[in-house]
C-alpha positions as CSV (number, residue, x, y, z in Angstrom):
1,X,0.0,0.0,0.0
2,X,1.3,3.4,-1.0
3,X,1.0,6.0,1.7
4,X,2.0,9.6,2.6
5,X,2.7,10.8,6.1
6,X,1.5,14.3,7.1
7,X,1.1,16.1,10.4
8,X,-0.9,19.0,11.8
9,X,1.0,20.5,14.7
10,X,2.5,17.1,15.5
11,X,-0.8,15.2,15.3
12,X,0.3,12.8,12.5
13,X,-1.6,10.7,10.0
14,X,-0.9,8.3,7.2
15,X,-3.0,9.0,4.1
16,X,-3.4,5.9,1.9
17,X,-3.2,6.6,-1.9
18,X,-6.7,6.6,-3.3
19,X,-8.2,3.3,-4.4
20,X,-6.9,0.9,-1.9
21,X,-9.4,1.0,0.9
22,X,-10.0,-2.5,2.4
23,X,-13.1,-3.7,4.2
24,X,-13.7,-2.2,7.7
25,X,-12.3,-5.1,9.8
26,X,-9.2,-5.3,7.6
27,X,-8.9,-1.5,7.6
28,X,-8.9,-1.4,11.4
29,X,-6.3,-4.1,11.7
30,X,-4.2,-2.4,9.1
31,X,-4.4,0.9,11.0
32,X,-3.4,-0.8,14.2
33,X,-0.3,-2.4,12.6
34,X,0.9,0.5,10.4
35,X,0.3,3.2,13.1
36,X,2.4,1.3,15.7
37,X,5.4,3.5,16.5
38,X,7.7,0.5,17.2
39,X,6.8,-2.1,14.6
40,X,5.0,0.1,12.0
41,X,5.4,3.4,10.4
42,X,4.0,5.3,13.4
43,X,1.0,7.7,13.4
44,X,-2.0,8.7,15.3
45,X,-4.3,7.6,12.5
46,X,-4.8,6.1,9.1
47,X,-6.9,8.0,6.5
48,X,-8.6,6.7,3.3
49,X,-9.7,9.1,0.7
50,X,-11.9,8.7,-2.4
51,X,-11.5,12.0,-4.4
52,X,-13.8,13.2,-7.2
53,X,-12.7,16.0,-9.4
54,X,-15.0,19.0,-9.8
55,X,-15.5,22.5,-8.5
56,X,-15.5,22.3,-5.6
57,X,-13.8,18.9,-5.5
58,X,-15.3,16.2,-3.3
59,X,-13.8,13.3,-1.4
60,X,-14.9,10.5,0.8
61,X,-13.0,10.6,4.1
62,X,-12.6,7.7,6.5
63,X,-10.2,7.7,9.5
64,X,-9.1,4.9,11.8
65,X,-7.3,5.5,15.1
66,X,-4.0,3.9,16.1
67,X,-5.9,1.3,18.1
68,X,-7.9,0.2,15.0
69,X,-11.2,1.9,16.0
70,X,-12.9,4.1,13.4
71,X,-13.5,7.7,14.3
72,X,-16.2,9.9,12.9
73,X,-14.0,12.9,12.0
74,X,-10.7,14.6,12.7
75,X,-9.9,18.3,12.3
76,X,-6.2,17.9,11.9
77,X,-6.9,14.8,9.7
78,X,-9.1,16.9,7.4
79,X,-6.4,19.6,7.1
80,X,-3.8,16.9,6.3
81,X,-6.2,15.3,3.8
82,X,-6.7,18.6,2.0
83,X,-3.0,19.2,1.9
84,X,-2.4,15.7,0.6
85,X,-4.9,16.1,-2.3
86,X,-3.3,19.5,-3.2
87,X,0.3,18.2,-2.9
88,X,-0.3,15.0,-4.9
89,X,-2.3,16.7,-7.6
90,X,-5.3,14.4,-7.0
91,X,-7.5,17.5,-7.2
92,X,-6.8,20.8,-8.7
93,X,-9.3,22.9,-6.8
94,X,-8.1,24.5,-3.6
95,X,-11.6,23.8,-2.2
96,X,-12.6,20.2,-1.2
97,X,-15.8,19.1,0.4
98,X,-15.1,16.0,2.5
99,X,-17.8,13.4,3.2
100,X,-17.2,12.2,6.7
101,X,-19.2,10.0,9.1
102,X,-20.1,13.2,10.9
103,X,-21.4,14.8,7.7
104,X,-20.0,17.0,4.9
105,X,-17.1,19.3,5.9
106,X,-15.6,22.0,3.7
107,X,-11.9,22.7,3.3
108,X,-9.8,25.3,1.5
109,X,-6.0,25.4,1.0
110,X,-5.2,29.1,1.7
111,X,-1.5,29.0,0.9
112,X,1.4,26.6,0.4
113,X,5.2,26.7,0.6
114,X,6.8,23.4,-0.5
115,X,5.4,20.7,1.8
116,X,3.8,23.2,4.2
117,X,0.1,24.1,3.7
118,X,-2.3,26.4,5.5
119,X,-5.8,25.1,5.4
120,X,-9.2,26.4,6.5
121,X,-11.8,23.8,7.4
122,X,-15.4,24.0,8.5
123,X,-16.4,21.7,11.4
124,X,-20.1,22.3,11.5
125,X,-22.2,23.5,14.4
126,X,-21.2,22.1,17.8
127,X,-23.8,19.8,19.4
128,X,-24.4,20.6,23.0
129,X,-27.3,18.3,24.2
130,X,-26.3,15.2,26.1
131,X,-28.0,12.8,23.7
132,X,-25.9,14.3,20.8
133,X,-22.5,14.0,22.4
134,X,-23.4,11.3,23.6
135,X,-23.3,11.7,27.4
136,X,-25.5,9.4,29.5
137,X,-26.0,9.7,33.3
138,X,-29.7,8.7,33.0
139,X,-30.7,12.3,32.7
140,X,-31.4,14.7,29.9
141,X,-29.1,17.8,29.6
142,X,-29.5,20.6,27.1
143,X,-26.0,21.6,27.9
144,X,-23.2,20.1,30.0
145,X,-21.2,23.0,31.5
146,X,-19.2,22.5,34.7
147,X,-20.8,19.0,35.3
148,X,-19.4,17.4,38.5
149,X,-17.8,14.2,37.1
150,X,-16.3,11.7,39.5
151,X,-12.8,10.8,38.4
152,X,-9.9,9.1,40.2
153,X,-11.6,9.4,43.6
154,X,-12.4,13.1,43.2
155,X,-14.9,15.3,41.5
156,X,-13.9,17.5,38.5
157,X,-16.1,20.0,36.7
158,X,-16.3,19.2,33.0
159,X,-17.8,20.8,30.0
160,X,-18.8,18.5,27.1
161,X,-19.6,19.1,23.4
162,X,-19.7,17.2,20.2
163,X,-17.8,18.3,17.1
164,X,-19.1,15.3,15.2
165,X,-17.1,13.3,17.8
166,X,-17.4,13.5,21.6
167,X,-15.2,15.9,23.7
168,X,-14.8,16.5,27.4
169,X,-13.0,19.7,28.5
170,X,-11.4,20.4,31.9
171,X,-10.1,23.8,33.0
172,X,-7.0,24.5,35.1
173,X,-5.1,27.6,36.3
174,X,-2.0,25.4,36.2
175,X,-1.7,22.1,34.4
176,X,-1.3,19.0,36.5
177,X,1.9,16.9,36.1
178,X,2.1,14.9,32.9
179,X,1.5,11.6,34.8
180,X,-1.5,13.0,36.5
181,X,-3.3,14.5,33.5
182,X,-2.6,11.4,31.4
183,X,-4.2,9.3,34.2
184,X,-7.2,11.6,34.2
185,X,-7.5,11.5,30.5
186,X,-7.4,7.7,30.3
187,X,-10.1,7.3,33.0
188,X,-12.4,9.9,31.4
189,X,-12.0,8.4,27.9
190,X,-13.6,5.2,29.1
191,X,-15.9,6.7,31.7
192,X,-19.3,4.9,31.7
193,X,-21.1,8.2,31.1
194,X,-19.6,8.3,27.6
195,X,-21.0,5.3,25.7
196,X,-18.9,6.0,22.7
197,X,-15.8,6.9,24.8
198,X,-14.6,10.5,24.5
199,X,-11.7,12.8,23.7
200,X,-10.4,14.9,26.6
201,X,-9.0,18.4,26.6
202,X,-7.1,20.1,29.4
203,X,-7.4,23.9,29.1
204,X,-5.6,26.9,30.5
205,X,-7.1,30.2,29.6
206,X,-4.4,32.7,28.7
207,X,-6.7,35.7,27.8
208,X,-9.9,36.6,26.0
209,X,-8.4,35.6,22.7
210,X,-6.0,32.7,23.6
211,X,-6.1,29.3,25.3
212,X,-3.5,26.6,25.8
213,X,-4.6,23.0,25.5
214,X,-3.2,19.5,26.2
215,X,-4.9,16.6,24.5
216,X,-5.9,13.0,25.3
217,X,-7.4,11.5,22.2
218,X,-9.8,8.6,22.1
219,X,-8.2,5.5,20.7
220,X,-4.8,7.1,20.6
221,X,-3.9,8.5,24.1
222,X,-1.7,11.6,24.5
223,X,-1.3,13.6,21.3
224,X,0.6,16.8,20.5
225,X,-2.5,18.4,19.0
226,X,-6.1,17.8,17.9
227,X,-8.2,19.7,15.4
228,X,-11.6,18.9,16.7
229,X,-10.1,19.0,20.2
230,X,-8.9,22.5,19.7
231,X,-12.4,23.5,18.4
232,X,-14.1,21.7,21.3
233,X,-11.8,23.5,23.8
234,X,-12.5,26.8,22.2
235,X,-16.3,26.2,22.2
236,X,-16.2,25.0,25.8
237,X,-14.3,28.2,26.8
238,X,-16.9,30.3,25.0
239,X,-19.8,28.5,26.6
240,X,-18.2,29.4,30.0
241,X,-17.8,33.0,29.0
242,X,-14.1,32.9,29.3
243,X,-13.1,33.9,25.8
244,X,-14.4,35.8,22.7
245,X,-15.8,34.2,19.6
246,X,-12.4,33.9,17.9
247,X,-9.6,32.4,19.8
248,X,-6.0,31.2,19.2
249,X,-5.4,27.7,20.5
250,X,-1.8,27.0,21.6
251,X,-0.7,23.4,21.3
252,X,2.7,21.8,22.1
253,X,4.0,22.5,18.5
254,X,2.3,25.7,17.6
255,X,-1.1,27.5,17.2
256,X,-4.2,27.5,15.2
257,X,-7.3,29.8,15.0
258,X,-10.8,28.8,15.9
259,X,-13.9,30.9,15.2
260,X,-17.4,30.0,16.3
261,X,-20.0,32.2,14.5
262,X,-22.8,33.4,16.7
263,X,-25.4,30.5,16.8
264,X,-23.7,28.9,13.8
265,X,-20.7,26.8,12.6
266,X,-17.1,26.5,13.8
267,X,-14.2,27.3,11.5
268,X,-10.5,26.5,12.0
269,X,-7.3,27.7,10.2
270,X,-4.1,25.8,10.8
271,X,-1.1,24.2,9.2
272,X,-0.6,20.8,7.6
273,X,2.8,19.4,6.5
274,X,3.8,16.6,4.2
275,X,6.6,14.5,5.7
276,X,7.3,11.6,3.4
277,X,5.8,8.9,1.2
278,X,6.5,5.2,1.3
279,X,5.2,1.7,0.7
280,X,3.8,-0.7,3.3
281,X,2.9,-4.4,2.9
282,X,-0.8,-4.3,3.5
283,X,-1.3,-8.1,3.4
C-alpha cells in the first residue's frame, strides 16, 4: 500500500493513496499495525480518501485511530487530507468538500510553501445536548457545563460538546503533572457516562483571545494536537464566557485559530505538512 505521512502540529496521519481501501475489519487491523510506533510506520491515525474532481472537488473521508477503531471525524486529519490532495495533484481545486461519518465538511487550501500548507476547514455547528455528544448519566441535559464528574476518587467540573465526535473539557489555572493528567485522560476516555468513549482536553485560559490545551485522544492517548479537540476546547471556553468568539489555541507544537460564529458553525485555520511517502505491505 502506498501512503504519505503528514502532520498537523505534530498530530500525525498516514494517508493511503486513493483506491486501496480495504473492508472495515481489515482496515482497522491495518491501521493498528501501520500506526504502531515501534513495529509500523508510526502515526495517530490512518486516512482513506476517495477523491472526485470537480468545482469544488469532493472526497470521501474515513479515518481509523491507532488502536484500530474508526473515528467519525478529525480536524487535523481533514487539514492533512486537504494538503495531501493538493500536494499529490489528485485534485486541482483549492476547495474540497469531504464526506465524513459526521457529515460533509468543507476545506480550502489558503497557501502553500513546499510541503507546508495552511488550510481552513469547517467543522459544522457544535452539538451541546447530552444525547448528541453522547453523554448518559440517566438524565437529559440541554448543555453540559461544569458538570461534576467523579474521576480518580475526586470530582472534577467538566464541559462537554460534540464536534461530530465526543469531547470533554477540563479547566485549570496550572496544568497537572504529565503523569496526573494522562491518568485523568485515560479514565475519562472510558468513563461509563460516555457510551462511545470521549476525547479529553485540558485547558488553561491565557486571555480573552487565547487558550493553551493538552490533548488526550480517544483511541490514541496523548497527542501533541487535535483539530476537533482545539475546536471543542474553544467552544467550551466560549460556553463558560471565558473567551471571545475567535480564539488562538496554543498546542505543544504551535497554534491555530478557531472561530465560532454566533449561533452557527465552527471554522478553523491551521497548518498541515507533508513529511514523506512510502510503501507498506498491506497483506
